[in-house]
Phi, psi and omega in degrees: 000131183292148177285139181242129175271122183257154177218161172246112182260123178232155185296159175267126180283115174308146183307323180297342183247014186299330178302335182301324183295314180293319182295323183295329186260019174236114182292007171304333179300340183286347177229010175243100186296334179297329178289311179299320178297325181295314181291328178295329178296325184299313181195097183298330182285316179293326179301315184289315187296325182272012184055039175067039181255103187293334177292312177297323180301313184293336181283342185245351182291144177299139178300326179295320179296317178300316183294324178294318177296323177296331180273354185269103186300325179295315183292316179300323180292317178301315180300319179294322181293319179293320177301312184294318180300316179293322181295321180295320182291325180281335179261356183285181178302147178235165175297315186276126178302158186303317183301322180286320179304320184286338187248008186227138170214118179264128172256119189246107183265130178207146183289342182211149176230117176262089182264326181194152175296343180282355181232080189281069182244031187217166177236331180184222193301320178302314182287323179295318177300317180297317180296315177297324175300312179302313184293321174296323173303319173299312183301317185279349181079027179272118178298125196206129173231136175262150177234125178211197183241144177265098186278122182295321184254353183060216177271262175195156166277138182251135168217159181254144172272181186296344176265005178082012180269132182291133178243156181232136171238137178281144169294157168234085188290125168262100188301334176294335179260009174253157179286057178223162179224144175292151181254134183244155176278169180302332179276005177093353179276154177301136174289120178229158171228161179252134176237128179278124172231127187059232181248016182236172180255130177250122181277136182232129175254176191226141176241141178256136173242122181266128181230083184060240179278343186271165174225145168236134181246127182253131184266142190218120179261001186280070182240150185293335179280352174272154176289167180304318180297319181283325179298331183281351182307319181256026180292309196225137175286124179055035178254175174075187179266190181291331172302310182304308183296327178296315180293321182295320182283333172294321179291317181297309183285302182288314179298323178297322179290321179292325178298315178305314180296319181293328178283355185072019178269144182232082178304143172265343177220139176246122183244119175265108181267095189079167190280356183303331186254020187295337177298343174307322184297322179299310181299325186284317181293321175299321180291319179297321178298315183294321184280326190243003180065032184276158168283161175306318185296316181292318178300320180295323176299318175298317180298316185296325179302325189236025181236132175250140178236121176253120177264140181244003185242142177265008182229132180306325184291351180280356180267154178287129177232127181244149182282163178299320178302318183292317178297319179297326183280316187267335178231063188289334187243006185299324183295327181290320180295329181274351179072037180239157167280163190299318181299317180292326173294314182296329178292345173300336180246010186259152172292151182303322184271013186225057185296339180268010176058034178290333176271357178097170183265108187267121181293337174290322177298322178297317178297316181296326180280351182248350186246135177269351181229121187227137179216148164274177190252018168199172177291320177296315181292333174294323176296316182296317182297316177300323177286325183290325185254010185302326185292341174280350171241065185303134176099340174276143172291155181307317182289348180271343184299127187283060174240120180270157168256114179239106192287138181296171174210178179237150181280105190300319185297330181285328192253351182277142179288144183304328184286320179293323179297316177299317182297311181294320178302319183300318185265336191239359192066211179257009185290339183290336183291123189303322183292346183255355189255140179278163190296331185275352184280158177219125179244131181256120179283001176300336180291341178270123185300138181300323186291329180287322177297313181295317180295325180290317181293327175303315179296318178291325173295319177299319180293322179296314179301318178300314183298313181297316181300317178299313180293324181290321179295317178301312181301311182300320178295317178300323180277005175056039177287171181294159177300324180299314176297319178297317178296326176297321179294338177285354179240011182292155180064172183219125181294354182249005186261149173307121188243125184244132183244142173223105185216121182184177173303129178278115174221156186296325180293340174283349171049065178295330185263018179303323176302330191275001181294329176233085185297323183291324179293319176295321182297322178291326180290321182290324188257011179298123183294330183265331182222065185286161178229147177224147182236145174236128178245150172199156178148154181252139172264147174301141183305330178268001183263082184297322179298324178293321178295329176294328179294316176299319181295317179299321177295314183296319177298319180291323182294339179277356173299118183308334182288330185239010191301323179282353190254354185211136187217143173248124184260124177291165168054057177301123173211183183302328176289322172294319179300318181302315178306311183293316185295327177288330195250338182288151175273329179221141173256121183265134171214121182226062177288170168279114174297141356256051187265358171264106185300317179214292188083132176230352183300318183293333180296331189283342180279340187305304183289347182259009174088017176261164179237157179256137171235109195213154167295149180281077180226161179050226186293328186290339176300327180262341186278317185293129177241007177102337183238351181262018182155201181228153178243149172254116182075193182228037175088019179290148173246115185264114179294325173274102185300320180293316177295314182299320179300319184293313182296316185280340171296317178296315183296321180300312182294324183291319176298319181296308186295317192258346182235300188295305186296310177302322180292324183288326184261005175279098185252154174273189182297336179267008179078019177247143182277102182297306184300325175300315183292326176299321181290319178302309185294323179294321178299314179297317185294321190267337189240334190302307183288318184297323183261040173253157181289343174297310178297319186296314184290323171305315179299314177303315181299308184289323182275328188234300190303308185289315178295318179299315180301313177303312181295318179294323176295315180300321179299305186301314188292335182260002184087017176067048183290321181296318181297319178292321179296316182295315179301316180294320178297317179298319179295320175296315177301318182301329181278322188258347187297332183295339180276349182292136179200157174278143168258222181286135179241135183233132170246116182278069178195153174282179181297317183267116176236158180274156175298134179074004176292132178286132178244103178293141176225144180223150184214135171266133180226130180261119181261339183063236180273357185283126178298137181303326178292348179262014189228142172227121176260129191227144172257132172242127186215144179175189185293140177264135178269187185298335182265016184055040176253138180283120185279131175034069190287149168282150183241128180234124175274123180276149179265140185235149175224152179293150175264118182299137177078000180230081182308133177089345181264144178227145180254120180251144176211159177181191182210152182219141176238124181294144179248000182219134177282163179114195186288115185237148179224154176230144172222158182240140176221156180235121181226153181290150176260358183280107179059216174260155181293323181196157009270351185298318191248335168064044176253123189287160176262137181264136174247151173291118182242000000 
């Protein structure tokens, strides 16, 4: 067979249309509808066929079409206007003042970024949240770079076979046809870095994604100079076995840090979005040691000061855990670079009670020991995380564990329907957009007429129905169903019927089939002739998650019941494009996970601004968002130890809310045919939720709570030669030697067993500190009501004051007083803890209790 030389031939962009190239390679198009409309005008069919990828669209459009557009004065004028509009938005005023912009750079590490369906390098909520975070940083003027991986195959394309079983096809990303660009060195050669994996060097190149003012840099090992095994490291998102994941996370964390150096960037804050990139901390600590001659302990103190760790999972099993053998194989020499013995290095990822690493090297433990700022992704998840990780801070009460709850948000500009955007702009200007509004501002959606919101949402629901019909018809044709079946799929759903959406990653705890526990009751709800209901489902199951695939199959089988076939649909290949159709058009967004396993969830936030309402278990963000009138709740926040029993209870509650609340309110119409009570709820939902659950608020919270304070502290440390880090490391080292001698002596409570409410109870304690400086110690009384297990519930905390005991070297007398505020069985305990940083897990100095 003759050899064929291949080429990639693309049209030549006429000079008058040169701005199209820059617009196509800036993901700002994902939240600027005027840019998307411009590309759709060029070739609407190709725009759809390329999944809204302007780079691919420009590569396939006919040269004659481009020449015609270049000669079209109206189009060229429109292009110039769009270009000028984007430039003005990127150069306009920002929330972050100039002095902070000049002194701050956040480096945000994440395994996936969901920026647009045209860049399929994400799987679900974590990636979409990361993408929205990047966009909000651009809007707010926060200097921000993301670090991720350039997956050759992405996640996977989903399709169902005739039996409703999920099948997977890998993407084959052609990076030249994606809105990304290779990064080059000043000498014109590709920018690459070397990462040590096992005993060899893996070469990594870099791609840049432009997102307004922000940038994301994607790492790629698919290079000719690498072995086939190493080229595959960045092939697939969440693919392969644990060996594969370990290598991938070394490239993400360590390679990401090296890329920042190669780019000449000097971040002032490092943000680990989930534990996948925790190896970054090791590379950073080693770099600090090499540059400044620091010990490991001092370098870690510097790292802790300026590192943020965001955890997204409410269960310990959700984190990546690697075996000792894997660490020995893939990072055999890292301990030498860190100046540690092998055991000390391995303990960085070990549970306190597992020094031999029998439970494995946990990437979350590594992140917790390297970050001074830690947060969960909702208020409830913050509570769950504090409880989950409390053992790493032995001696602290759950509420004292330094993990905040900082609730996620969504990027409003990305997720609002263009029609809704125009409507809100008309009545509110652009102040309603979360990314443009300051935290102290308040915008009332009451100014937007209810009838216009309702009428606009009716249009969006009709569009959603058309979209689902098109997808269903395509699916039936691909499965070679009969023409009758294909025609039937063209008539699924009804644009005038109450439409409920359930779309997210399919995992068993999310309980997609909760509705199906009572199929007869559901069937009656769907087929009610006066007040019918219809459901749209979408979502991917992980290829190895067979129980989740069974949930999809169960839904599909039920949807094929001739009696309900037109009332329920499963949409294949869920991505950001499919999500937008659903989010724009559904009336109700359903979410029914097992509490408290939904750390946050953001899909339901996206329906708010589009006129949709939420019906959800009080888990994740909805636990703090629901006020009784801005949507509906399933249950009242119960946690069911018996999962089967809990599913049965909440399935009944879900159906009761639908039958007695949601459906009647939707179909209760006024003389003009509009549901007034429903619209009052929609408007209340917008007023109470839209601004707060946006990424503008979220990123401001990160900036004010973490980024700006950490950046200021880090700059002050570096400019002075890291005195505070050195002092903390020295103090901790001293404490580690002498802390074992600290103990309580005699403790006295100056009160009888029976005391009155609010009666002051003096307490004194003798404490031996030995060589430990008194200023490095805090003696505290914790007092409160005792539960059945003799545990002090939500104790009050009183810090006792200490003075040296004359004639008794090392002994101190501490005293204070406490007054009970609640009657009943009450208890007090005393503890002595160091004040240098946190007690654990970074420093691992135990707290002493009075025993």
